[in-house]
C-alpha positions in Angstrom: -10.6 27.2 -23.2 -9.8 26.0 -26.9 -11.9 23.0 -28.0 -9.5 20.1 -28.4 -9.6 16.4 -27.7 -8.4 17.3 -24.3 -11.4 19.5 -23.5 -13.6 16.9 -24.9 -12.4 14.2 -22.5 -12.6 16.8 -19.7 -15.9 17.7 -20.7 -17.0 14.1 -20.9 -15.7 13.3 -17.4 -17.6 16.2 -16.0 -21.0 15.1 -17.6 -20.3 11.4 -16.6 -19.8 12.6 -12.7 -22.9 15.1 -13.0 -25.1 11.9 -13.8 -23.1 9.7 -11.3 -23.5 12.3 -8.4 -27.4 12.6 -8.9 -27.8 8.9 -9.0 -25.6 8.1 -6.0 -27.5 10.8 -4.0 -30.8 9.6 -5.5 -30.2 6.0 -4.5 -28.1 6.4 -1.3 -25.2 4.3 -2.7 -22.9 4.3 0.1 -19.8 1.9 1.1 -20.2 3.1 4.7 -23.7 2.8 4.9 -23.5 -0.7 3.3 -21.2 -1.9 6.0 -23.3 -0.3 8.5 -26.4 -1.9 7.5 -24.8 -5.2 7.5 -23.0 -4.8 10.7 -26.0 -3.2 12.7 -28.9 -4.7 11.3 -27.6 -7.6 9.3 -29.0 -6.2 5.8 -27.0 -6.9 2.7 -29.3 -5.0 0.5 -26.7 -2.2 -0.2 -23.6 -4.6 0.2 -25.6 -6.3 -2.8 -25.7 -3.1 -4.6 -21.9 -2.5 -4.1 -21.3 -5.9 -5.5 -23.6 -5.5 -8.5 -21.3 -2.5 -9.3 -18.2 -4.4 -9.2 -20.0 -7.0 -11.5 -21.1 -4.4 -14.1 -17.7 -2.8 -14.1 -15.7 -5.9 -14.5 -18.0 -7.4 -16.9 -17.8 -4.1 -19.0 -14.2 -4.3 -18.8 -13.9 -7.9 -20.0 -16.0 -7.4 -23.1 -14.2 -4.3 -24.0 -10.9 -5.5 -23.6 -11.6 -8.7 -25.3 -13.3 -7.1 -28.2 -10.4 -4.7 -28.4 -12.1 -1.5 -27.8 -10.3 -0.4 -24.8 -6.7 -1.1 -23.5 -5.9 -0.9 -20.0 -1.8 -1.0 -19.6 -0.2 -2.1 -16.4 0.6 1.9 -15.7 -3.0 3.2 -15.4 -3.7 5.8 -13.1 -3.3 4.2 -10.4 -1.6 1.1 -11.7 -3.9 -1.7 -10.5 -2.2 -4.3 -12.5 1.2 -3.4 -11.7 3.6 -6.5 -11.2 4.7 -4.8 -7.8 2.2 -6.6 -5.4 2.1 -4.1 -2.4 0.1 -6.6 0.0 0.9 -4.7 3.0 0.2 -1.4 1.5 -3.6 -2.4 0.5 -4.0 -3.6 3.8 -2.6 -0.8 6.1 -4.0 1.8 3.7 -7.4 0.0 3.4 -7.9 -0.3 7.1 -6.9 3.3 7.7 -9.3 4.3 5.1 -12.2 2.1 6.4 -11.6 3.6 10.0 -11.6 7.1 8.5 -14.8 6.8 6.7 -16.7 5.5 9.7 -15.5 8.5 11.9 -16.4 10.9 8.9 -19.8 9.2 8.0 -19.0 8.4 4.6 -16.2 7.7 1.9 -14.6 9.8 -0.5 -17.7 9.6 -3.1 -20.2 10.1 -0.3 -18.3 13.3 1.2 -18.5 14.9 -2.3 -22.2 14.2 -2.4 -23.0 15.5 1.0 -20.9 18.6 -0.1 -23.4 19.1 -3.1 -26.4 18.6 -0.6 -25.2 21.4 1.6 -23.0 19.7 4.2 -20.3 22.1 5.5 -19.1 19.2 7.7 -18.3 17.3 4.7 -16.6 20.3 3.1 -14.1 20.2 5.8 -13.6 16.5 5.6 -13.0 17.1 1.8 -10.5 19.9 2.7 -8.4 17.7 5.0 -8.3 14.9 2.5 -7.3 17.1 0.0 -4.3 18.8 2.4 -3.0 15.2 3.2 -3.1 14.2 -0.6 -1.5 17.4 -1.8 1.3 17.1 0.9 1.8 13.5 -0.2 2.2 14.6 -3.9 4.4 17.7 -3.3 6.4 16.9 -0.4 9.0 13.7 0.7 6.3 12.8 3.4 5.1 9.6 1.6 8.7 8.3 0.9 9.8 9.0 4.3 6.7 8.2 6.5 5.3 5.4 4.3 7.5 3.8 1.7 10.5 3.4 4.0 9.1 0.7 5.8 6.6 -0.7 3.0 9.1 -1.1 0.4 11.0 -4.2 1.5 7.5 -6.1 1.6 6.5 -5.6 -2.0 6.4 -8.8 -4.0 7.3 -8.6 -7.6 4.9 -11.1 -9.1 7.1 -11.1 -12.5 9.5 -13.3 -10.9 6.6 -15.9 -11.0 6.0 -15.4 -14.6 2.8 -13.4 -14.0 2.4 -10.3 -16.5 0.4 -8.3 -13.7 -1.3 -8.8 -10.3 -4.6 -9.3 -12.1 -6.2 -12.4 -10.8 -6.3 -13.8 -14.4 -2.5 -13.2 -15.1 -1.6 -15.1 -11.8 -3.7 -18.1 -12.9 -2.2 -18.0 -16.1 1.3 -17.7 -15.0 0.5 -20.7 -12.3 -1.4 -22.9 -14.9 0.8 -22.0 -18.0 -2.4 -21.3 -19.8 -3.2 -19.0 -22.5 -3.6 -15.4 -21.3 -6.8 -14.4 -23.3 -8.8 -17.6 -22.8 -7.6 -17.4 -18.9 -8.9 -13.8 -18.6 -12.3 -14.8 -20.2 -12.6 -18.2 -18.1 -11.7 -16.4 -14.8 -13.7 -13.2 -15.5 -16.9 -15.2 -16.4 -16.6 -17.2 -13.0 -16.0 -14.2 -11.0 -18.8 -12.4 -12.7 -21.3 -15.5 -12.4 -20.5 -15.7 -8.5 -20.9 -12.2 -8.0 -24.3 -12.1 -10.0 -25.5 -15.0 -8.0 -24.9 -13.6 -4.8 -26.4 -10.5 -5.8 -29.8 -11.6 -7.5 -30.3 -14.4 -4.9 -32.1 -12.1 -2.9 -35.7 -11.5 -3.7 -35.7 -8.3 -1.5 -32.8 -7.0 -3.5 -34.5 -7.6 -6.7 -37.4 -5.5 -5.3 -35.3 -2.5 -4.2 -35.1 -0.4 -7.4 -32.6 2.1 -5.8 -30.4 -0.5 -5.0 -30.4 -2.0 -8.4 -30.1 1.3 -10.2 -27.3 2.4 -8.2 -25.4 -0.7 -8.7 -26.0 -0.5 -12.4 -25.1 3.1 -12.6 -22.0 3.2 -10.7 -20.5 0.0 -12.4 -21.4 1.5 -15.8 -19.8 4.9 -15.0 -16.5 3.2 -14.1 -16.7 1.4 -17.5 -17.3 4.8 -19.1 -14.5 6.4 -17.7 -12.2 3.5 -19.0 -13.5 4.0 -22.3 -13.1 7.9 -22.3 -9.4 7.4 -21.2 -8.5 4.1 -22.8 -10.6 3.8 -25.8 -11.0 5.5 -29.3 -9.7 8.7 -28.1 -6.7 7.5 -25.9 -3.8 7.8 -28.5 -5.1 11.2 -29.8 -5.3 12.4 -26.1 -1.8 11.6 -25.4 -0.5 13.0 -28.6 -2.2 16.1 -27.8 -0.7 16.2 -24.4 2.9 15.4 -25.7 2.8 18.4 -27.9 1.0 21.0 -26.0 2.7 24.4 -25.0 1.4 23.8 -21.7 1.4 20.2 -21.1 -1.7 18.8 -19.3 -1.6 16.7 -16.0 -2.7 13.1 -15.5 -3.2 12.3 -19.3 -3.1 8.5 -18.7 -5.7 5.6 -18.7 -7.9 5.9 -15.7 -11.3 5.8 -14.5 -13.1 7.0 -11.5 -11.4 7.3 -8.1 -11.5 10.2 -5.6 -8.8 10.5 -3.1 -5.9 11.7 -5.2 -8.2 13.9 -7.5 -9.6 15.7 -4.5 -5.8 16.4 -3.7 -5.5 17.6 -7.4 -8.5 19.8 -7.0 -6.7 21.7 -4.2 -3.6 22.0 -6.2 -5.9 23.5 -9.3 -7.6 25.9 -6.8 -4.4 27.2 -5.5 -3.4 28.4 -9.3 -7.0 28.5 -11.0 -5.4 30.2 -14.0 -3.4 27.4 -14.9 -5.8 25.3 -17.1 -3.3 22.4 -17.6 -3.9 21.6 -13.7 -7.4 20.7 -14.8 -7.6 16.8 -15.0 -9.9 13.9 -15.7 -10.2 13.2 -12.0 -10.5 17.0 -11.0 -13.6 17.2 -13.3 -15.2 14.2 -11.8 -14.9 15.8 -8.3 -16.7 19.0 -9.4 -19.1 16.8 -11.5 -20.0 14.7 -8.5 -20.5 17.8 -6.1 -22.9 19.4 -9.1 -24.7 16.4 -9.6 -25.7 16.1 -6.2 -26.5 19.6 -6.0 -28.8 19.6 -8.7 -30.6 16.7 -7.5 -30.9 18.2 -3.7 -32.4 21.5 -5.3 -34.7 19.5 -7.6 -36.1 17.3 -4.6 -36.0 20.3 -2.1 -33.5 18.2 0.0 -30.8 21.1 0.0 -30.0 22.1 3.5 -26.9 23.7 5.3 -25.5 21.1 7.6 -22.8 21.9 10.5 -21.4 19.6 13.3 -23.5 18.9 16.1 -21.0 19.0 18.8 -17.3 19.3 19.3 -17.0 15.2 19.5 -18.7 15.4 16.2 -16.2 17.8 14.9 -13.3 15.6 16.2 -14.7 12.6 14.6 -14.8 14.1 11.1 -11.3 15.7 11.6 -9.8 12.3 12.3 -12.0 10.7 9.8 -10.8 13.2 6.9 -7.0 12.9 7.7 -7.5 9.0 8.0 -9.2 8.9 4.6 -6.4 11.2 3.1 -3.5 9.1 4.4 -5.5 5.6 4.0 -6.6 6.5 0.7 -3.4 7.6 -0.7 -1.4 4.4 0.8 -4.0 2.2 -0.6 -4.0 3.9 -4.0 -7.7 4.6 -4.1 -11.2 4.8 -2.3 -14.1 2.5 -1.8 -14.7 3.7 -5.6 -11.2 3.8 -6.7 -10.1 0.4 -5.5 -13.6 -1.2 -4.4 -15.1 -0.8 -8.1 -12.6 0.6 -10.4 -9.9 -1.3 -9.3 -11.8 -4.5 -9.1 -13.0 -4.1 -12.6 -9.5 -5.0 -13.5 -9.5 -8.0 -11.7 -6.4 -6.7 -9.5 -5.9 -9.1 -6.7 -4.8 -5.7 -4.7 -8.0 -4.0 -5.3 -10.0 -7.0 -3.6 -7.5 -7.0 -0.7 -8.0 -3.0 -0.2 -11.7 -3.5 -0.3 -11.9 -6.2 2.2 -9.6 -4.3 4.3 -11.7 -1.0 4.2 -14.8 -3.1 5.1 -12.8 -4.5 8.0 -11.7 -1.3 9.2 -15.1 0.3 9.1 -16.9 -2.8 10.6 -14.4 -3.0 13.6 -14.9 0.8 14.1 -18.7 0.6 14.1 -18.4 -2.1 16.6 -16.3 -0.1 19.1 -18.3 2.8 18.3 -21.5 1.2 19.4 -20.1 -0.6 22.3 -19.0 2.8 23.9 -21.9 4.9 22.8 
């Protein structure tokens, strides 16, 4: 592959994900685990780690945007700040994804981490997620089965005078305040609240893994935005525009894993078409490689298979639900829960809350009938 701005973006995405995969494997950073700790043991340690990631990501985006270093348009991939506020889509997709990640034992990113550690169970889950996402992309399934009944519920916030569904834009429209100043004030208030909650726990402050996990995941999301929406962005788009074989998904984006897992299947079906190698596909590969390197280095790599038929069926159902739910919700617990939240998009916070609710309800039911 010729060395171009496109290969530089792909290489940076891969290296970023390798580091992230290793750190997430080491620190056991996991949304499903965080919800399980909270629901079953009353422990908020990993949930605080998750919120620290949100704070770091949102704080980084706030600083870089206000400094003019990055530009996040309303048509990012996916469009977090769009004026089309699909509230029911966020709730339904989030609930389905939450149920799915509980049945499968982890979200999209955790599935990739486990594949790197030798889990064939997670490889089956990833294949199911990929199949669903690929079908949603390449057929009319999504429009017929989902958008036909979701479309009428979408609210256009532009009718309220808002430039997007990010919280600061909604506040600015409601108060008639200056958008840039409003973004600063709203962002600082949200960050202050998150950081106060996260670090108010002495037990959390003493847990190095939780602190490092939150810091690195949040920083990785900021890095993703910087790679695709920073100084390289214009040259990257220009390269794609004039390329003989135009590369896919050349848009401002950061870390998310459901659609990229589907794009990975698309690439693997035509591996000689290098234009199908996207930012997201490279992060999928990078996460697996990073986790694999950590597992080998610590001698934790081991082949894992299903414990029983019921275990198999749970993982199959979980993979299908994460595929459908994640595609409907436009992201996973990283894609909406950290990356989307970093843009202060209201829909991202609704999606994350729905995912947590779906997972928590499923865990309660599983515990009752165990």
